[in-house]
Structures are given as structure tokens and as C-alpha cells.
C-alpha positions, 0 to 999 in steps of 0.5 A: 499499499503507497504511503508516507515512504513510498517506493520504498523498497524495505515496504514490501507485502506478498501478493496474496495476503492483498488478497485476504479478508479484512477481520470479521470478514470472508471472501464472497467474489472477485473479477481480476485483469491480468496480462499474463497467467500461468496455471499453477499461480493461478490454481493457488488463487481459489485457495487463498481466496477461500480456504488458507494462505501460505508464505509461498505458492509452492505451499500451495500447489503441495496440496491437491486436494485444497487445489480442488476444493479452493477451485469447487468453494470459488466457482461462479465467484471468481473470473480472469480476464487475461490477454489471449495468447499470454497463458504460460505452458510448460513441455511437461505435462500439467496438472490435470486440476488446471482443467478447472480454471475453465469455469475462472480463466477468461482470455480477451483481444485489446479492441484497438488492436494493442494488447491487454495489458490491465492488473486489476483484482476489485473485490467484494467481502461479507461479514461474518456478522450481518449488522456489518457492510460489505466491503470492498478493495481494489488493487491496481497492480503493476504484476502479471498473475505469475511467480514473477520475481521482479519488483513490482507495485501495488496501490491497495484501497479498502472501502466501504459499499454506498447509496449514491455513485461516485462520479470517480468510480466511472473509469473503473465500473465502465471499465469492469462492463467491458470484460466479458464483450472482449472475450475471444471464446465466450465466457463462462456461464454467470460471468456477465452478472457476477462482473455488472454486479461487481461494477456496481459495488466500485461504482457506488464506493467509498474509498479510505484512503491510505496516508498522507494520501487526500484524493484517487482518481482512475484512468483506463484507456484503450477503450476508445475516449483521449489516453491518460497521460502525465500532465504538465509540471514542476518535476516529473520521475518515472518508473519503467521496465519498457519504453521507446525513444517518442514516449519519453521524448514527450516526457522529458518535455512535461516538467518545466522546474528539472529535467525528469529522474528515468529509472529503466531497463539497461536492454530497452534504454541501449534502443533508445536514443542518447539525444533522447535520454540527454533530455533527464536528469538522471538514466538509471538501472535498478541494481542488482547487487544493492536489489538483492540485500546488500549485495548478498546472494539472492536467494528463492525469495529475493526480488530480480528485475523490473517490473514496477511502472511509476509516474510521480510529479510535483504539481504546486505543493502537491505530489501525485503518484500514478501507478498502475499496467502502464510503461512508458511506451507509445501503446501505452500512452500514446496512441492508446492500443494497450489496454491500461489501468491507472491509480493516482493518489495525490497528497502534500509534497510535505508528507508524500516527500518530493520526487527526489526524496521518493526515487532520490539515493533516501528512496527507491534508487538506492537500489539503482545505479545510472545507466551505462550505454555500452554494457549491451550489446546492440538488439539483434534486428532479425531476431527482433523481427522473428519476434514479431512475426511470432507474436501476429501468428499466436495473434492470428491463432488466438483470434482466429476462432480454432475450436476442440472437437472431441469424439469417443472412441474404442476404447483401449486393449485396459477396456479404458474409454478413450477420446479423439481429439480435434483441432478444427479452424473456421477458415485457412490460416496464414500463420506467415514466417512460421516454421514450425507448429507444434501443440498438444493438451497442457495435461500430456505434454510435448511427448503428446506434440503433434505438427498443425501448420499444414493442416492449419494453412489448408484450414484441414482439422487436425488430429491431436491424438486420443486420451482418456476422459481425465486428460480432456482439455480447453487448453492447448500448448502451442509451440512456434517457431520462426521460419528463417531465425532459431526464435521459436515461443510457447504459449498456452490458449482455451478453446471452446470444445465441442463434444466435452463429455459432462462427467469429466469433472468427476473424472477430475474429482475422482482422479484427486480422490483416490482412496478412503484418506484423500477421501475423508481428507477432503471431507473435512475440507468442505466442513471446514467453515468460511473465514476459519482457515485454518481449519482449512489448513489441518485439513488438507495435510496429508495423515493416515485413513483413521486420522482423518476419519477421527479428528478434526482441528478440536479432537472432535470426530467428523460426526459431531463436525457433521451434526453441526454442518446440520445446524447451520441449516447443512449447506455442507452436507449438500456438499458432500452429497453432491461430491458423492454424486459425482464421485459416484457418476461412471465409477467402478466398483473396484474403485470406490474410495467412499468407505462403506461404514460412511455410506451408512452414516450418509444414508441418516444425514441424507433422510434429515436433509431430505425432511427438512427440505420438505419442512421448508416447501411445506 
């Protein structure tokens, strides 16, 4: 959160901590946007929101039962919009649980041809006490939803929902409402109503400003209207990893008292003419030695590289700090082709600090060193041209209406059902400059890759293999190789899949809940209450069948937990009922993970639930 010592590198916060509800509240709903995304980080988010948080992502990923229940609890209450073609892929198989993200992640395209680049969260929390008001949180970040370790910036605003709309919130609310219209391959059912509801809440939000700021404003580029850019000021400081000549020339002319300060990346600055950089009083880059704890060798948690974006402007007695997704580039600030979001917090310079205090040697600047032009090799023009060709091919793949078709085939020798998947173009693709295009379902890995380049250029369906039900997924890994240069790109995209069997979801459940031990631990997760992260974390731990059956967080038998759940209204028991029905879908008796003793007990609760429902209906 921005405060008196804004951009002070000593003040850090975990991404997941910003998503945690205030004391006395639980998560209700959220909309997020990001340029890029990786499956593992996205899979960990529902756990952080609905169950428990952890010090790092890998701690959450080590609990598949928690990943499953997190996705189940969050379904219909979270949607993440990401730029089409910028979901990261791996040559190794991804977890089959990643297919659950099909209900959460929506790929979109910027309407003016640039990148969909905003990083934002809008979250709603409901109170544990009915008399308390619902609360909102708005995050405007420079960080993508990935496992990146770069230096980033976030502005965090907490607020309450009032009765009257607030003019300052209109850009953000309008931005939210437009998101579903940008989808390239459709969106899960209920997405529009979820987004519209949060947009209306944001429209009426009254934000509590962090000290020492006195006002906040928001801006969105790339969705129509004049793009936001820094205005004329007395002094200006800019932090931006990416930059170009034309935008830096514009920024250099904005400050009236003295030349601006610019902090960027060496590889980007090396492409800007020296005459342009002469328009700045100081041009600096991140000092890797200074950024790793006083020169100590970096550990796994150390921040490395610059990804933060900030514009600090002095005007009169005030200092305004603008943070968000936009770099100092033409698509972000000049043409407005990129979709970007910004938040500007303004306060008295005497309290917020001057540009020099914030970016100088006593502030963020102590992690930097002067840029030296000769330290970087000249950019390889042929390689950059190849990267541009592959980026155009990536866009064509993601925006051309490609679909997947799923067909059941003859069973394997072992007797298991098999589905064959086809990649189906709506028309021939040009894929200019591409030498090879290999694709595979993310659940299978590149050992199952198929070259589909010629088929797509001819507009013909391409067979991408046969697989068991549990491996079926809308997510396709794509590996593009340039025809001329030794340049390639690996990414994933989610496509519409015709013929996807309804029982695929149940197959994933059975893959995770594959034993009596797993069943009882998942049962404990279902019985854990919202707002009780300790019980949820305990339930996710490994344990023996006996331990899982006999104990819960307070050493009470699961029977007592089920009785409590019934007395609370039975919602958790209905979740157990749905779980049992899914586990039984298409299941064979010899792989049944549900213990016989539990089935006998469950029949008693099932009858009680039915009687309760009948009483309410009467």
C-alpha cells in the first residue's frame, strides 16, 4: 500500500496478503485482470481466497485436495480476464486440476489491436456479523498473475458500498462492465452478472485513502476516449521497465523546473537515442547487487528485475503518484492501443515526499545505478523481426476462431474409454513466417505433440491425439518456431471444445480423491467453515485414514462436525451430497473411494436433509 514512504523498497507485501479479507469478513466475489498468467499461480488463487493462505505459492500447490476444493468453492464467484495467447505453458504435463480453471479464466483481446495489459483486482467481502456492511477492495498493480520475482508496485484501496454513485469510480466501473465483451472464446455462464454486480458496487464505493494521501482518481486507456498520460508539472520521475524514443521525448518535455528522472531497464534504454536520454537529469537502472539484500547472494525469495511502473509528479504544493499497468511506450500512453489501468493518489508534498525523496538515494533510487549505454549489445534486428512475426502468428491462432472437437473412440486394450481430439479451423490460417507449429493438450506434455502447421494453412482439421477422459482439456499448448531465425515461443490458449463430456469434471474429482484417506481429508475440507483458515489448512494436510476419520481441528470426530453442519443449515452437507453424486458418476465399484461405514452414516444425514427440505417447502 502506498503511504508516507511510497516506493520504499523496505516496505514489501505478498501478493496473496492483498487478497485476504479484513478481520470479521469472508471472501464473496472478485474480478481480476492480468496480461499474462501461469496455470499454477492461477490455481493457487482460489485456495488463498476461499481456504487459507501460505508464505509462497508452492506451499499451496503441494495440497491437491485444497486446490480442488478451492476451485469448487470459488466457482461462479471469481473470473480472471487475461490477454489471449499469454497463458504460460510448459513442455511438461500440467496438473489435470488446471482444467478446473476453464470456469475461472477468460481470454480477451484489446479492441484497438494492442495488448490487453491491465492488472487489477476488485474484491467483495461479506461480514460474519449480519449487521456489518459489505466491504470492497480495489488493487491496481504492475504485477501479472505469474510466479515472477521482479520488483512491482500495488496500490490497495479498501472501501464500503454506499447508496450513491461516485464520479471518481466511473472509469473503473465502466472498465469492468466492458470486460465480458472482449472475450475471444466465450466466457463461463454467469460471468456477465458477476462482473456487472461488482461494477455496480465499485461505482458506489467510498474508499479509505492510505495516509498521507488526500484524493484518488482512476483512468483506463484502450477502450475509447483520449488516453491518459502524465500532464505538465514542476518535477517528474518515471519508473518503467519498457520504453521507446517517442514516449520518452514526450515525458522529457513535461517538467518545467528541472529535467525528469527515469528508472528503466538496460536492454530497453540501449535502443533509445542518446539525444533523447539527454533530456533527463538522471537515467538509472536496477542495481542487481543493491537489490539483493546489500549485495548478498540472492535466495529463492529475493526480488530480481524491474517490472514496476510509476509516474511521480510535483504540482504546486502536491505530489501525485500514478501506478498501474502502463509502461512509457506508445501503445500504453500515446496511441492508446493497449488496454491499461491507472490509479493516481495525490497528497501534500511535505507529507508524500518530493520526486527526489521518492526516487533518490534515500528512496527507491538506492537500489539503482546510472545507465551505461555500452554495457548492452546492440539489439539483434533479425531476432526482433522474428519475434514480431511469431507474435502476429500467436494473435492469429488465438483470434481466428479455432475450436477443439472431442469424439469418443473404441476403448483401449485395458478397457478404459478413450476420446480423440481434433483441432478445427474455421478458415485457412496464413501463419506467415512460421516454420513449425506443434500443439498438445497441457495435461499431456510435449511428448504427445503434433505438428499442425500445414493442416491449419489448408483450413483442415488436425488430429491431436486420443486420450483418457481425465486428460481432456480446453487448454492447448502451442510451440511456434520461426522459419528464418532460431527463435520460438511457447504459450497456451483456451479454445471452445465441442463434445466435451459432462462427466469430465467428475473424472478429475475421482483422480484426486482416489483413496479412503483422500476422501476423509476432502470431507474435512468441505466441513471447514468460511473464515476458519486454520481448520482448512489442517484438513488439507496428509494423514492416515484413521486420523482423517477420527479427528478434526478440535479433535472431535467427523460425526460431530457433520451434526454441527446440519444445525448450521446443512449447506456443507449438501456439498457432501454433491461430492458423492459426482464420485459415483461413471465409477466402477472396485475403485470406490467412499468407505462403506461412511455410506451407512451418510444415509442418516441424507434422510434428515430431505426431511428438512420438505419442511421448508411445506
